[in-house]
C-alpha positions in Angstrom: 229.5 217.0 69.3 226.3 219.0 70.3 226.7 221.1 67.3 226.8 218.5 64.7 224.0 216.6 66.2 221.9 219.9 66.3 222.8 220.1 62.3 222.0 216.6 61.6 218.5 217.0 63.0 217.7 220.1 61.4 218.7 218.5 58.1 216.3 215.7 58.7 213.5 218.0 59.3 210.7 217.5 56.6 209.3 220.5 54.9 205.9 221.8 56.1 203.0 222.3 53.6 200.5 224.8 53.9 196.8 223.8 53.3 193.7 225.8 52.7 190.2 223.8 52.1 187.0 225.5 50.8 183.8 224.0 50.6 180.2 224.7 48.7 177.5 222.6 50.3 174.9 220.8 48.0 171.7 219.0 48.7 171.6 216.2 51.3 175.2 216.2 52.7 177.1 216.7 49.3 179.7 219.1 48.8 182.2 220.4 46.3 185.3 222.1 47.0 188.9 222.5 46.7 192.1 222.0 48.5 194.8 224.4 47.9 198.5 223.2 49.1 201.5 225.2 49.0 204.7 223.3 48.4 207.8 225.1 50.0 210.4 226.4 47.5 212.9 223.9 46.4 210.6 220.8 46.9 208.3 219.2 44.3 205.8 216.6 44.6 204.8 213.9 41.7 201.8 214.5 39.8 198.6 212.5 39.8 198.4 210.4 37.9 202.6 209.7 37.7 204.6 209.5 34.7 206.4 206.5 36.0 205.3 203.7 38.2 208.4 204.5 40.4 206.9 208.0 41.3 204.6 208.5 44.5 202.0 210.8 43.5 199.7 213.0 45.5 196.5 211.5 46.6 193.5 213.1 48.0 191.1 210.5 49.7 189.1 210.4 53.0 188.7 207.7 55.7 185.6 209.6 57.4 183.0 206.9 57.5 179.8 207.1 55.5 181.6 209.8 53.2 182.8 209.4 50.1 184.5 211.4 47.3 182.9 210.8 44.1 185.3 212.8 41.8 188.8 214.3 42.4 190.4 216.5 39.7 194.3 217.0 40.1 196.0 219.7 38.2 198.6 219.2 35.4 202.2 219.0 36.8 205.3 220.4 35.0 208.1 218.4 33.3 211.2 218.4 35.3 214.4 216.4 34.8 215.3 214.3 37.9 218.3 212.0 38.0 218.3 211.7 34.2 214.5 211.0 33.8 211.7 213.4 33.1 209.0 213.4 35.7 205.7 215.5 36.0 205.8 217.3 39.2 204.0 219.9 41.4 205.9 223.1 42.5 204.5 226.1 44.7 200.7 226.2 45.1 198.4 223.6 43.4 194.6 223.2 43.7 192.8 219.8 43.7 189.1 220.1 42.9 186.8 217.7 44.4 183.0 216.5 44.8 181.8 214.3 47.6 178.8 213.7 50.3 177.6 211.8 53.0 175.4 208.6 52.8 171.7 209.2 52.2 170.1 209.9 55.5 173.3 210.8 57.5 172.5 213.7 59.9 174.7 216.8 60.3 176.1 217.3 63.6 175.8 220.7 65.6 178.8 222.3 63.6 177.2 221.0 60.5 178.9 218.2 58.1 182.5 217.1 59.0 184.7 215.0 57.0 188.4 214.7 57.3 190.6 214.7 54.0 193.7 212.6 53.7 196.4 214.2 51.6 199.0 211.7 50.8 202.3 212.7 49.0 205.9 212.6 48.7 208.4 215.7 48.4 211.7 215.7 46.8 214.2 218.2 46.1 217.0 217.9 43.4 219.1 215.3 45.1 216.7 213.5 47.8 213.4 212.2 48.7 211.6 212.2 52.1 209.3 209.0 52.9 205.9 209.2 51.4 203.5 210.6 54.2 200.0 212.2 54.8 198.3 214.9 56.4 194.7 215.1 57.5 192.8 218.1 56.8 189.4 218.9 58.2 186.4 219.8 56.3 183.4 221.6 57.7 180.3 222.7 55.9 176.8 223.8 57.0 173.7 222.1 55.4 172.5 223.6 52.2 169.1 225.6 53.1 
């Protein structure tokens, strides 16, 4: 009984994504950068924009007050057949470019400017999808001199 419980638990464990964020400071709290995401082998995420209204695409946003993303550029996905339908998906490593900044007059803290990016996604393999979820990624940059 214990062995079968351990097997069931390990089958439910969600795959782990790897994140790397880079930032180039601009004037007055502005920043341009990229979020690189490594999707584990055997899994895929849906392209933004999705091909079908039934697909949950990856979405990069922020919940940091007074910080806004003014532009997010998603890569093109690859065509993949799934359940008899063609989808546009991301596999392997993807890079999402962004531009953002704080409202005018916002002063940086001791570490510089800090914002939290929210990466929302749903991972699927050839037979199943895990429920949609999101991961917070911290973004820190020094003011441009």
